[in-house]
N, C-alpha and C positions, 0 to 999 in steps of 0.2 A: 225501626231507627230512620230515623229522616235522611233521603238523599242530598249529598251537598253536590253542589253544583259546581266545575269545575271550570274556569276559563282555559281554554287550552292554550288561546290566541296567547293571551297573557303569561302564560305562564312560559311556554317556549319564548318567548321575546326579552324575559326577564323583569316583569312586570309585578312576576307574584312570585317570589322565595320558598324556596324549599329547606328548610334548615341552614337559612342567612345565604341560601346560593342559588341561583336560577340554575332552573333545567338546562341550561346549554352550558354555564360554567362546570353543574354537577359531571353530566355527561363527559365535560375535556375531563376532569378529573382522573372519571373511570379510565377513559383512554391512556392519560398520564401514568396513573399507577399500575395499567397492566403492559406498556410498555417499559416502565422501568424494572419490571420481572425481566423480560426479555434482557436488558443491557445487562441487568445482576449476573443473570445467567452465561450470557456469553465471557464477561469478565471473570467471573469462578472458574469456567470452561479454561482462559487461557492460563491463569493460575494456575489450576492443576496438571496441563500441560508443560507448564516451566518446569515446576517442582520435580514432574516424573522423570524431564528429560535432562534435567541438571542431577537429580539423583543417580541417572543410570552412564553417567561420566560424559554427558553431551554440554559442549558448551552454549550457553546461549548467547544471544545477541546482544551488544553493549551500544545501547542509542548515542552515548557519545563518538561511537566509531559510525553510527551508520547517517544521523541525519546533521549532515555536517554543513551543509549547503545552503547560501545564501544567495538571491539575486545580485549581480552585480560583482558581487565579494568574490564571488566563485568564477563565474563567467568572464571576468575581464583580468583582477588580479592572481585569481586561484587562491584565496585564503578560505581557509575552512573556518566555521565557525560551531561547533558544537551545540544543538540544542538551541541557537539564537532563534532562528527562523521560527522556529516551534513555538518558541516564547512567544514573538510577537504574532502569528498567527491568534494565538489565545488571548492575549490582549486585546486584541480586534475583536474577538468575538465577545469578550466579560464587557468591553465597551457598547457592544452594540446592544446589552443587556441593559446599560444604563439608558440609552437613546428608548430604548422601550418601555423602560419606569416611566421617563419624562412626556412620553406618548398618552399613556394610560393616565396620567394626572391631570394632561390637559384635557382627554375624555371627558375626568369627571368635573372640569371646569366648562364642559361642553366648548371647548376654545379650536374650531375647525381648520383654524390656518394652524396652528400651533403643531396639534395629534399630523397635518400630512407634514409639515416640518420632521416632525421627529418621528415618523412610520418612516419617509424619504430615506433620513441616516442611517434607520437599521438595516434598510435593504441595501444601502451601501455597504454596512458593515458584514451582511450574513455573503454577499457578492464576492468580497475581498475576500472572507474567511475559504468560498470555495475553490477561488482561484489558486490560493495559496496551498490548497491540499492538491490540487492538478500538479502545480510544480513539485511538489514532493514528491509526489506518485513519483512525477516522472523519470525524478532522480532516484530514485528509489529502485525503481526498477531497471532505469540504465546501470547503475552502479557507479563507485569507486573508479579513479585510475587504480587503485590496489588488486587488477584483476587476476584473471585465471593463470593457470598453470596447469602443463599436461606434465605427469609423474610417470615415467613408464611401469608398468607391472611391474617387469622385472627387477627393478628397483627397490619397490614396496614389501615383493617376497624375499629379495636377499635380508632385508632385515628384520624378516619374521613379523611382518607387521597386518598380514592380512587376517588371521585370525580374530584381531583385536577389532575389525573393521566388520560393521554388521551388513548383509548383503553386499557380502564384496564381489561377487560374481555380478553384481547389476551392477556396478561401478566402473566395469572393465569398457572402455568404449571403442570406436573407431572416429577419430576426429580428422577432418580435413577441411582446407581453405581452397576458395575461387582465387585463380591464378591475378597476382597485383587486386585483391581483397574488393573484387568485382568493379566491372566497366560498362561506362554506358554504351548503351545500345540493345539491341531486340535479344529478347532469350528466355529464359524458363517460363512457361507459360503467360507468353506477352509484356513479361515485366519488364523494369526499366533496365538491367544489369544482364548482360549477356553472360550466361555460362556455356561455354563452350566444352571446358575440360574440370575436373577436379583435383585437387592436388592433395595426394596423402603425406602425410608426415615423414615417410622414409624415403621422400623422392617420386614415388611413383606417378604417373599421371591416369588420369579415366577420361578418355575423349570417344566414348560410344555415346552419340545423342542419345539412345532407348537407355540407355543405363543409367546416364545421368538424370535424366527424369524418374525413373524408379527412385533412385536414392535420394532427390530431391524430395520425391512427394512421403516419402519415411522419415527424412532426415529432422532433427531439430535444428532451425536457424538462432546461432548465437550473433554475438555483435561483432564487432570487425569483418564484416565477411566472413565467417567461421560456421561450420556445418558440424554435427556429431551424428551420429545415429547409435543406438545401444547394441550390443554384441550380437543380441539374437538376430535382429533384422541385418545385420551386416554380414552376418554367416547364410540368413538368407537369399541374400543378394550377392553370395560371393565375391566379397570386395576381392582382390586380389591382395596376397602375401598378408594375409589378415593378422596374423600371428604377429607379424612387426608393429602392428600400428594399433595395438591395444597400451592404452594408457588410460590412469587415473582423471577424470578433471577435478582440478582441486583451485583454492585461492590463496595467493599467500598471506598471511597474517604476520604484520612487521611489530615491533615493538618501537618502543621511542627514538630508539639511536637508528632504524630504517633496515636492521636486519631481521629475517626472517623466524622466525620464533616457533611459529606452528604452520599447518598447511589446513585446511577447513576442506573437507570432501562436499560434493554437490548435494550430498543430502544431511550436509550440517553438520557432520561429525566430525572433527577436530584432532589431528594427531600432534601431540606436544613435543615427541622425542621419536628415538634418540636425536642428540645434537648430531652426531655424526651424519645420519640420515637427511637432515634438516640441512645442514653445509651442503651435502652432496645436491641435492635436487636445486640449493640454492645457485651453486658454482659452475655443476657439470650435467645436469640433467639435462635431458631433450625436452625444451620446453616454449612455450610460444604463448606470449601476454596479451589476454582479449580483457576486454571489459568486463565487469561481472552481474551483478544485479540481482534482482530476485524477480523470477518468471515460472512460467509452468515445470520448467525442467532443469532449473539450477536453481542455486540458495548464495548468494556470496557472504552473506551475515550469519548465517545460523543455522538451527534446525530449520526443515520445510514446513514447521506448524508456525515457527514465528512469522513466516512472510502471510502464510496463509489467514492468520487469525488478527494480522497486521489488516488486512486488503481487506477482509470482513466486517471486522470491528468498525474501523476507521471509513469504509465505504459504507457500512451502514449508517452511522451516524451521519456523513454526509449527504445520505438521501433523506434525513429528517431534515437538517440545514436546507437542502435545495425545496422541500417542500413548504418548509416554512420562510423560504423568499416567496416562493409562489403566492403563499396566504396575506403576506404583507404587500404585495404588489397588488393582490384584491382588495385590501382593507383600502389602501392607498387612494387608489382610483373610485373605491364609494365614498371616500372622507371627500375627496376631488368635487364629487357629485352631488355630495349633499346629503348623500342616503342616512345617516345616521342623525344628522341633522330634523330630518325628517319624522324619524323615529321618536327622537327625544330623548336617545343615549347613545353612549358609546360601547355599550358592552363587549361589542365585537372587538373591541380592542383590546379589553380584558382578557378574553378567551385565547384571543392569539398571541396575548402576550404572556400566559399561562405557559403554552406551548414555547414560543422561544427562550423564558427562562428554563426550563424544563431541557432541551435542546443542551443549552450552556453548562448546565448542572452537571450533564452526563460526559462534556466533554472533558469536565478538569479530573471525572474520574479516568476515561480514558489517554488523559493525559501523564496522570499520574502512573498506570499499569504499563503502558506502551514507552513512556518517555523517561521515565524518573527510578525506577526502579527494577 
């Protein structure tokens, strides 16, 4: 059998196709297929965890209650527009796919100037999407004004709700705040806020500097100058009058009339009644509202799995978009230098275009899973 000579250079540079696809494009397709399996697995896991949580009686997060912020509308006029901003993000990303198609088409005509123009606008679209995602993450972490509430554990026990709350003991916490919500000056570990005392919610204060250091090292810092300790840590540090400072940390869930319709605990469990219990919490219970949001120790919106998967999946996709922007910048610089004019083809534009279209397509599925259903 005669040996067949293969021009490897021509094969790699796209001058000799395999099954009507060059080596470079074929390898890009292999990568995209494997990456599609990764995203599919993540979205299937999201669906499975959501179905499992709902079937167990947990209240999943409602996207129209979570993603309500739009720049300027919210900051200046405090107007909430559910899903409007994420819809704009999606439009920007899809529009960047259109500019990428135009860049590939110009590459087929070997029009260096047009390729550079459309690649540039694709870069702008990708950067705009990442900026929008950063804004969305910021507000998701910060939470909405419908913030936290402290529910005394004695009140929960009075209505015999403890048995229906998973890991009820783990939800008992000691919460305290800095007098004046933290004031400027030198303080804990050289920070910008003076921490000369800690005020418990029964009115007691801790002023011993060594005790304050130990407590703050173990405490979780929430919003509005508030800290809280898990019960086990509080007992270990021997917080004074511990029993009078036990609370269940939760978040208000209000209906269209502004009335409290439920209370959502930090682990995502939602208490929908009885009405007498909710009324007493709203009208008489010892509470102090704070900003909520999703972080490592609390979740205003629903089960912790919702926040965890949201950060992981949208962050994973955002990493792909960021990588795509870097590739596009490299492509743009090479086009301007005339690299592909000298090669005689613009196949690199096609390969990066395949990646960019894949990123856009994946976002359609992420958008559907996390924002629409």
